[in-house]
VOPAVEX-790378 format. One record per residue (C-alpha): residue in one letter; x, y, z negated. Coordinates in steps of 0.1 Angstrom, whole numbers, padded with zeros to 4 digits, always signed. Layout:
# VOPAVEX-790378
aXYZ ...
***
This chain:
# VOPAVEX-790378
x-0001+0000+0001 x+0012+0036+0010 x+0008+0062-0016 x-0009+0092-0005 x+0004+0122-0024 x-0013+0156-0030 x+0000+0183-0008 x+0021+0207-0030 x-0001+0234-0031 x-0032+0210-0043 x-0042+0229-0080 x-0054+0208-0107 x-0067+0215-0142 x-0049+0202-0168 x-0059+0193-0202 x-0035+0183-0230 x-0050+0170-0263 x-0081+0191-0275 x-0063+0223-0279 x-0042+0230-0243 x-0057+0237-0211 x-0041+0252-0178 x-0039+0252-0141 x-0009+0244-0120 x-0003+0228-0088 x+0014+0193-0077 x+0046+0212-0070 x+0051+0227-0103 x+0038+0195-0121 x+0065+0173-0102 x+0089+0201-0111 x+0078+0204-0149 x+0050+0227-0158 x+0070+0236-0196 x+0101+0231-0216 x+0085+0202-0236 x+0095+0171-0221 x+0071+0147-0230 x+0044+0170-0220 x+0060+0171-0183 x+0064+0134-0183 x+0025+0126-0196 x+0012+0153-0168 x+0036+0135-0140 x+0025+0101-0150 x-0014+0115-0150 x-0005+0124-0113 x+0011+0099-0100 x-0018+0075-0114 x-0042+0097-0100 x-0024+0095-0064 x-0023+0056-0070 x-0060+0056-0075 x-0066+0080-0045 x-0045+0058-0020 x-0069+0026-0027 x-0096+0013-0005 x-0121+0012-0029 x-0142+0034-0048 x-0110+0049-0065 x-0104+0066-0035 x-0128+0092-0042 x-0115+0102-0079 x-0114+0137-0085 x-0096+0134-0120 x-0086+0113-0143 x-0081+0110-0184 x-0060+0088-0203 x-0028+0085-0227 x+0009+0089-0219 x+0039+0097-0237 x+0017+0095-0267 x-0003+0126-0253 x-0038+0126-0244 x-0040+0140-0207 x-0069+0151-0184 x-0062+0157-0150 x-0087+0172-0124 x-0086+0187-0091 x-0095+0221-0089 
***
């Protein structure tokens, strides 16, 4: 299966836990959204999983967001 990557300018709304919410592009997520390694790793992993889901041939290919726990942080990532 070939993974279909988001365009660099695709915008996302990111929620970390219940207290942090911000917008970033796929390019910004891949480069790191801040100085906190764990937050960067968690958002990058969430982006990767969403790209894998959307690359499938089932109902997942219609996914516009997802939530989960990566690096011990609760992350919700939604296409904006």
